[in-house]
N, C-alpha and C positions, 0 to 999 in steps of 0.2 A: 480719785483716779481709778483706772482699771488694773486688775491684777489677777493672775491665775492662782487660785487658792486650793491647796490640798485639803480635802475633807477627811473626816475620821475614817470613812470607808475606803480611803485611798483613791477616791475619784477627784479629778481636777475640774474646777468650775471657774468661769470668768465672773468676777464680782467687782462691785464698786466699793472702794474703801477710802478712808481719809488720806490725803496727801501728807506724808511725814514732813515735819519741820526740823531744820538743822539746829543742833546744839551749838554751844559756843565755838567748838573746834571742828565743826562738821560742815560739809558741803552738801547742798541739795542738788541732785543731778536728774535732769530729764533723760531717761534711758532711751537711746535710739537703737541699740542692738544688745542682745544678751547671748552669751555662749552657753552651750550645753556640755555637760561633763558626765562621765559614768557615775560619779558619786550622786548625781541628781536622782537617778532611778534607784541606785543602791540604797539610798536613805529611805525609800519607800518599801524596801524588801528585806534589808539586812539589819538585824537588831543592833549590831555594833556601830554601823554607819548611821543609824537613825539617831544615835546619841549626839551626832554633830548637827542635827537640825535645830536651828534657833528660831525659825519662823515657819509657818505653814505656807509661806510663799517661797518657793525654792529658787535656785539660780545663784551662781557664785562669781560671775564676772560680767563686765559690761563696758560699754562706751556710751558717751552721750555729751550733753551740754550742761554746763553749770547754770542753775537757775536761781539759787539763793545761797547766801553765805552766813555762817555763824560770825558773831562779832569779833572773834579772835583769829579768824582765818586771814593769812597774810599772803600766800603765794598764788592765789587764784582770784579771778574776777568773773562776774556774770557773763555768760556767753562763751567762756573758754571751752574748747573741745578737749575732753579728757577720757581716760580709760583706767580701770582698776579691777583688782580681784577682791571682791568684798568679803568672801568667805562668810564667817559668822559675825562680822563686824559692822554690818549695815543695819539700818532700821528694819529692813525686810530683805527678801531675796530679790533677784533681778528679773523675775517673770512679772514685771510691773512697769507702770509708766514712770514712777519716780522712786528714788532711794536717797537716804541721807547716810553719809559715810564720813569717817574721820579724814580731815585734810591730809593727815600723815600717810595715808595709803593710796592717794590719788596721784596720777601722773598725767601731764599734758600729752595729748595724742600727737604722734608724728604726722606731719602733713603729707608724708609719702604713702600713707595707707588709708583705706576707707574706714568708716565707723564699723562696718561688719567685720573687717579684718582685725581692727583694734579689739573688738569684743572677743575675738578668738585667741588672743595672745595671753592674758594674765595667768590663768591657771596652768596651762601647758608650758608657757614660757618660764614662769617661776620654778615649776617643777623640774624642767630640763636644766635650767641654770643651776639649781641646787644639786642635781646629779653631777654636773660637770665640776662644780666647785668642790664638792665634798669627796669625790673619788680621786681627785688629785692625780690623774693619769699622766704618765710620762709618754713621750712619743714612741718609745719602744714597747710599751705595754700593749698586749693583745686584748681586745675588747669584743665581747659578744653582746648584742642587743636583741632581745626578743620583742616582737610586736612593734618594729621600728616605724611602720607606716602610719601608726596612730598619731594622735595629737602631740603627746609628749615626745615620742620617738622622732617625729618630723622635725621639731625644734632642736632636739638633742643632736641629731645627725647634722643639721645646719650649723650648730655651734661647734661641733667637732671639726667639720670641714673648714669653717671660718678660722679656727684656731690652729689649723695645720695638721690635724690628726688624720692618719691614713690607715692605721693598723686596726681596723674594726670589721666585724662581720655582723650582718643583720638577718632577721627572719621576716618573712611575709607570706601571706597565704592565698593571694589571688593576683590575676594579671594587672588589675587596676592599682593595687598596692605596690606591686613590683615596678610598674611604670612610674608611679609617683616617686619612688626612691631613686630610680634612674634619672628622673628629672632634677633631683636634688644634687646629683653628681656622684652618687654611689655607683660603683662599677659592678658589672654583672657577676664577676667572680667574688663579690663581697656579699651576695644575696643568696639566702637559702629559701627555697619555696617549700615550706613544711608540709604542703599537701602532697607532694610527690617525692620528697626525700626525707630520710630520717635525720632529725636535727642533730643528734649526737654524732652520728657518723660523718655527716656532711660538714659540720662545724670543725671537727678535729682535722678532717682532710684539708679544708681550706686554710686551717691554721698550721699547716705543714707538720701534722702529726702531734701537735702540742696542745696542752690544755690552756685555758685562758687566765690571764692575770686578773681581769675584771669582767664580771657579768652584770648586765643591767636587765632586770626582769620587769617587763612592762605587761606581762600576761598573768603570771601566777598559776596556782592550782597544779594541774598535771605537768604543765610546761616547767614549773619550778623543779619538779622531780626529775625531769629529763636534763635540765641544764645544771643543776647543782653538782653532779659528778664531773662536769666539764671544767670546774674551777681548779686552779692549782692549789696546793696546800698553802694556807695562810693568805689566800687570795681575797679579793674584795667583791662582795655580792651586794648589788644595789637593788633594793626591793622597793618598788614604787606602788605595789598593788595591795599590800597587807593580806594577800591571798596565798601565803605560803601554807604548806601542809605539814603534818607531823613528820612525814617521811622526808620532805625537803629540809626541814629544820634539823633533823637528825643527821642527814648527809652533810649539811653545812657545818654542823658542830664537829663532826668527825674530821672535817677538812681544816678545822681551826680558822674558819673564815671570819673576816670582819664584815659584819652585816650592817649596811647603811639603810635605815628606814627613812624614806623620803616623804616628808609631809609638810605642806604649807600650813596646814591646820595648826601644827604645833606652835608656830609663831603667832597665830591669831589668838590662841588661848592665853598666851603670856603677853599679848599686846606689844609684841616687838615690831612696831610699825616700820622701823628702819629697814627690816628685811624686805618688806613689800616696796617701800620707796626706792631703796637702792637697786633692788632687782629689776623693777620696772624701768628705772632710769637707764640701767645697762641695756635692757632690751630696746628702749626708745632710741638710744644712740645707735645701736646696731641696725635698727630698722631705718632710722633717718639717713644713715650713711650707706644703706643698702648692702651692708655686709651680710645680713640675713634677710630673708623675706618672710612674710606671715604665712601661716598655713593656708592651703586652698580651702576656701569657704563654701559650704553648701547651705543655702538659706532654706530652712524647712518651712517657714511660714511667718505670719504675723502673730500678734498677741491674742492667741486663741487657745482654748483647752486642747483642740485637735492638734495644734502644732506641738505642744508639749508631749502629748501621747505618742505622736508619730516619731518625734526625736528620741524619746526614751526607748521606743521599740527598736529603732535603728541601733542605738547604743547597746541595748541588751543583747541583740542578735549579732553584734560586732560586724555591722554592714556599712560602716562609714566610708569604706573604700579609700582610706587615706585622706579624707576631708574632715574639716572641723565644722560641726553643726552649729548654726546660728539662727536666732529668732530676731526678725526685725520688729521693733516696737512701733506701733502706729503713731505718727507724729501729728495727727490732726487734733 
């Protein structure tokens, strides 16, 4: 099969390698689409993120067709359309023609969405769902979400709206991102354009002079330092980035904040497959019933090294413009 392989010099090359074969409880999937995530390029640049690399073929989410089954697989058959977030649990990453993954983390694809849309769901969908479930917000809680037009923010906002939450403020930094949030149903007076307004001043003003009960940080670094002081004492700070700074951690400690570190990876390490199965099933139902919609997809290209390089560059420069980047895998 063909795969994009990361070399020791950090160069990506298209190579021919053996097709993986499924173990007893595994499914072999012909990948039709693969989603890109910031962790993909971060693993090539960041030492702590690089520890999460289990294969020199990157990619953590996919959609495709079942092509072979392990002898103990019960819930799937050949030719089933599926999607999953493989994380570090597959035979290789998803920048490839095939992958073998445990049956326990795979979900049938809703027929209301395309393969490209399905490949855009697992990582951001599971992350957003974990944010919603763990922060346990009440309808009266005030919520601030930074970087809301990104992949996780897109799904989180959809989940909030679908569940009847209205008391939230979001940040975005360009016209395309703001337009994408408005399309989701976010009102103009809920959006802060951080390019022309100071986040701290605008957020407090929009929240009627009050600090926030819950802050969801989808950006990190200096934004974490700006938003940490906006949290109420003993508030909840949802960190999806792992990019907090020493100053933001000090500010949150002084607030007595409850910090929720959001990580799908944690469940993969401990092989808590029910987390993936149950989460994807929740998302499948919401998508099938059209209570939420998938992210807007931008197809970067086919299974070529140039596609990976281009997608990583867009992610690194934060120029996704509210779209989820996807690679189409050649089906020939």
